[in-house]
N, C-alpha and C positions, 0 to 999 in steps of 0.2 A: 698684459694681462688682464684681465679687469678682476677686481679684486670679488673672492667669493663673499655671497649673503646670502647667511642659511636662516630662515623662519624656522623659529624650535615652539614645538607646543607640548607640555606637561596636560594629560589628564588634572582636574583642578582638586586634588588632593596633594599632604603635605609632605608624602612618601614619596611621590611624583614628582612634585616641582624642584624638592634639593640635590636630587643625583641627576636632572637634567639642567640645574642652575650649574652645576659643578662640571658638566659636559662641554657647557657653553661657554664656560670663564677658559676652559684648555683650549676650545675651536679659537676664543679670541688671544691666546696666548701666541697662537700658531698663525698669527696676520687674517683669520676668519673674521668676518661683519656679521654680526648675528643678532638678530631681532626675535626680542623673547616675546611670547604672548601670553598672559595671564588672562583668567577674567577679572573683570572691574575689581570685584570680592579680595581676589586672591592679591591681585595686582598692589592694593592701596596697604596689604600687610605684608607684602613681599617689601615693597622699597620701602617701610617704616623701620621695617628690622634689619637690611642691609648695610652694615656698617662700612664696607667698603666699596659700596655700588661706583663712589666717584672715582678710582682709580679705574675703571672699565668703561665709562662714558664713553672714548672716542671711538669704538668700536662696537658697545654694547648697549642698545638699547630696549628700557622696559616698556611695552607698550600694553593695552588689554583691550580687548573684545567684549560684549557683554553675551552671558548664558543665557540671557532671558526670563529669567526670575528677578521678582522686586527682590531689593535689598533687606526686607525684613522676613522674606522667605525662608522657608527650611530647606538648607541645602543636604544636610543629612538624610534626607529622604532622597534616595536613589534613584529609585523611578521614577519621581519629580524632575530632579535630577539631568537625568540620561535623555528622557522626553526632552528637557527641555532644551539640551544642548543641540541636540539632533534637528531641531528644527532653528535655531538662531544660530550656531556659531558657524557652521560651513559657509552661508552668505557673506556674514561678518569678515571672516576671513579672507574670500575672497577679494571682498571691495577694499580691506587691509591691502593684501598684495597688490592689485589691480595701481592703489592710490603712489604705492612705494613706485612699482614701475614706470608708471607717468611721469615721475620727479624726476627723468631722464638720467640721475646716478643710480650708482651701486642697486643696479635692478636686482631681485632675487634669482639666486641660482639655483637655491636648493630649499627642500623642506625636510626637517626631524622633529617626526609624528610620535609620541609617546605610543605605545601600543593601544590602550585604551582609551587613545582618540584618532580611531582608523577613519573618522569623518573628515578628516585635515590631510589624511594619504589619497582618499578622492579628491579631494580639492584640488592636488599640487599634482595628479593626474590629470585630472580634465585641463586645469592650464597648460600640462604640455611644462614641468619643470622636474627634474629628478629628485628625488623620493630615498627617504630611508626610515626604519622602525626603529625606534630606542626601546627597548624593555627595560623597570627599571629594578625588576624583581629577578629572580632563578630563574635559571630553566624550566626546572621542575613545577614552578608555578605557572610557564609558559604551557608547555606540556598537554595538561588535560585541553585546552582552547586548540591546541594544533589537532588534537584526537577527537573532536566533536561528531564527526563525520562516521569516524568508527565507532564511538561510543554509541552514536544513536543507531546506526545498522547492527550491531551486538545487540541491540536491546536492552542496555545498561541505563541509558539514559530516555529519555521523550523529548519531542521533538521544542520544549521551553527548557531542557536540562533538566527537567525533575529526576530520581531516582527512578529505575523500576523496578528493580532487583536490590534488597538489601544484603548486597557483598561486597567482600572488595573489589578493587578495580588496578590490573596491574599493567601498567603501558606496555612497559618492559622487563623481560625476565632479572635483571639487576638494578631494576629501580624501586624504591619503596611502594610499598599498596598504598593505594588512598580508600577512604571510607569513603563512602558514595555521600552521606555527611559533612565532610572534608572537600569535598571539591569547591575551588575556586569563588564558583559564583551561587554555593549552598548558602543559604542563611536563614536555618531550622526556625521554621516557626511563623515565616514572613516571606509569604507565595510571590506577592510584588515584590522585593528583592530581589528575590533569587533570579525571575523574571527578567528583569531591567538587566542585572551584571550578568546572565548569561548571553544577552541582546550584546551586551557589551563586547563579550569571549566570543560570538562567533563573528564580529565586525573586527577582532583582534584576527582569526585565523582568513579572511577574507583581505586583510592587509597584507597581511605576508606574503600572499601571492601576486603583490602589488606593489612589491618593490625589490630593489638589486638587493639591498643592504637590511638586514634583522640582527642589532645591535645589543647585546645585553651586558648588564651589570653584575655579570660575576665573572669567574675564573676556572680555566680547565680544573685546577687542582679541588674544588667545591662539589663537581657535578663532572668529574669524568664522564661517566656511563651516558648522563644527558645529552653532553657536546658531541658525543659518539653518535650517536641516535638521530638527533637534530644538527647536520653538521653546517646546515645553512646558516647557525646562529652564532655569531662572533660576538666573543669573551673578549669586553674592552675595561672590567673593572678588577675588583671594586675600585670607581672612580675615587672613590673620599681618602683611598688610603696612602694615597703620597703626599695629601694634603689634610694629615692627623691631627696637625695643631694651628692650622689655622681658623681662622675665623670661617663659619658656614653662611652662605647665601639659601635663601628661600624658606626662614622659619617665619611660620606664621604668629610665634609671642615672641617677647624680648627674652632674650635668654640673661637670668641671672647668674651672673658671673662673681659673683660674692661666695659662692658655691667653694670656689677652688681655693679660696685661703680657709674657708672652715676644712677643708679636705687635706690642707698643709699639716693641721693640725693633731693629724690620727696616722696611726700605725701604720705601714707597709703591709697590704693583703688584707684589712682589717675592717674594711668600708661597704655595708651592702648598697651598692646602687639600684633602686626602682624608678622604672620609669614603662610606662603604659604607651607612648605614641600621643596621638593627636585624634584615635576615634575610639578608643575603649570606653564604654561607660557600666560604672558598678550599681548594683543595687546596693541598697544601704545597709542589710545585712553582710555582705561581699566584703564592702569597704571597712567595716568594721572588724572583721577578720584578719583581713589583710594587716591594717593597722594594729591588731594587739599579737599577730604573728610575731611578728616585728619588735614590738617590746619585750615576747617569751623569750626573743632571738639570745638579750642581753649585748646584741652587738651594735656596734654604731651604725647609723644608716642615712643615706641622701634621697630623698623621697621626693619626686616630680606629682605635684596634684596640679594640673593642669585646671585651669577655670572648665565646669561642664563635665567633668570625671563623673558624676554621681548624678543619678536621676534627679535629685533632688536639686532645689535653687541655687542653695546654698552649702558648700561640704560640713559634713559634718562629724566632729572627732569621738570617738566615747567620753562617757565623763571622766576630767581629770588629765586626758590623755599627753597634751602638748606640756602639762608641766611635769608630767611623771617624766617623758621621755626629751626634755630639750638638752638634757646636759652630754646626752649622745647624739639626738636626732635631728635632723638637717630636714626643713620642708621648703619646696621652692615648687613657683609656677610653672615652671620655665628652664632648663639647664642647656650649657655649651656641652653636649654631651660627648662630642669626638676627646673634647681634652679632659670630661670630666671620666673618659673609660682608660683614656692616657695617665692620668694618675696613680703615681705607684700606689696609693694608700685605697684603691678598688679591689678589692679580694671576690667580687661577685656583680652581677646582672642580673636582677629579677626583670624579666622583659616579656613582652606581649609577643615577640619574635617578628616583627617587622623585617622589612627583608633591610633596608637603612640599620635597622638595631642591630640586625646578626649580623650584618658586616662590618660595624662599627665594633661589635664584643670582639669578632674573630680577629680582627688585624690590628687589636691593642690588646689579643691575650689574655683574654679576660672569660672565666668559667663562666654560665647561663642558667637562671633556672626557668624556664618555659612557663609561661600562663598565655597562651594565644586567643584571642578573641574571635575572629572572623576572617574567612577567605585564605591567602596564601600563608598565614602565621601557624595555622596547623602543621602544613606541610614544610614549612620552617623548623619546625618543634622536632620532627620526626628526621630531619637532617641531622640539627644538635646532638639526640640524645641516641640515636639510634645508628647513625653513617659514620660524622664526624666523633661522637663520644665526647663533647667538651661539655657539656649539662645534663642536666636531670629536669626531667617532669613532672607536677604535682597528681595526684589521688584525689579525688570530689569523694562526698560522702554518700548518702541515700537520697539527701536534698538538691544534690548539685552543686553543695559549696567547696569551697577547698575555707579547711580551718583551719585557725589558729596554729592548734598542734600539728598539723600536716604542715603547715610553715617552715615552723621550729624545727622540725624534724629535720625534713628536707634541706634546709641551710647550713643544719648542723650536719648532714653528711658529705653534701657537696665543701664547703670549705674545711673539714677536718680528711677529705681525702684529697691528700696532694697530686694524684694522678690526673685529675681533672684541670688543674693548672699546667701540668707537664704536657697536656695533648693540648690542649689552648694555646698554648707559646709554641710547641711546635708547629702548629696550623698557621698559627700566624707568620712564622717564618717562613712558610710555603708561599703562603699569599703577598707579603710585602716583597720578595723576589721577583713574581710575577708582574708587577705593577713599577719594578724598577727598569731603567734603562736596559735592553736584553733580555727583559722579561716576557711572556706570551702576549699579556694584556696590551703590554706596553707598544711591542711591535703591532699588536693589530690594530690598536687607536692609531698608532702614526700612519699604516697604512687607509683608514676610514679614512685619514682628515688629508691625506692623499688625494682620494677620491675627489673629496669635495673639492678641491683645488684646482680637479682636471690634470693632477700631475702622472705622468704613467707609472710611477713606481706601484702604485697601487694593484696594477697588473700581478704581480707577483705571489696574491694571494691564491689566483684561479690554476 
């Protein structure tokens, strides 16, 4: 039997690349050949930071195709990026697959595309190869995209995704309600980005109709109602859970491992870990309120302040801040987050609630303080605070800021109430049992890999 050869394509964002890299490594470990396709910019970032890439080079090949933008153009402009991707990348992907197939060996047998890269599913359908969608986030964040026709027909949104009515949206009786402003494609005050991300969401729904498989980086225990409603979606996660202490692949920045030794010097459950992912941007006032709130907590903290995290050219701390906090505060530009969250000294995770970060906190039994920024992060906060109850959110003042006093108060509440830690640890045990041999996600992933390899055992899912 010819070896299965899978093309894997993420949407070009940090939170999408990491879980698909993890899935690709699982495939390689089961004897599947993988060609992982990044944009040119992201390819350079990922290959420069992945320390274990040589161990996978026999079966995993990292390649790139252009996204159509010049190297100096702003890829945080999602409208511009989306338009360029749709013009450029489908043709380039088709050329890549044709080149591979014309070499005569290891022809492409399957395409696995990120749900937000539906254009790749259309390419796979055109050339006649089998295909699957991988959704890197929660089912709850996918549900609105799959419900666009109903939301439009019911007069809740218009045909550009803009809410018509200012009313909460209930996709099912047992799913948490959604504010119109918290729809995954809704960027308040930025109509152009909203329209672009809505177009991606429409394409996600289309891609779901063109594939036999929609796999999801989640677990039944996290979203039982959602998986019962959207039964075609197969939970295979959290993918990172069974690989918690390994060196992750897919990061855009170099991780500062020295912070792990700093954590060793702190008592159990004493450290506040603060990280906002790769996209969050603060204005100077909010950044300073966060900094001063951490100082007022009078607790040790490890804070990830990546390049470009504030609107200013360079990050500026309050006067004398680093001198006042250097004995109990550690600031790094990027951290090995899985290993940090697994460290016994970490007491809570102040997070933007991106799905990868949410899963990493959950699988390490760490309580959350939620500070969502965009898209599905608001939905993730709802699950943390209202469904799983392993964390708290913040309240904003009349000007829309989260104040230093609010930060101090919520930190004190979270860390003094042991119930949050107990709930977090119980949830961890449930999720870890899912990814271990015999667990539901473990079985589903095995079935999916059997399908990729054309084995008959995958039919038992039907």
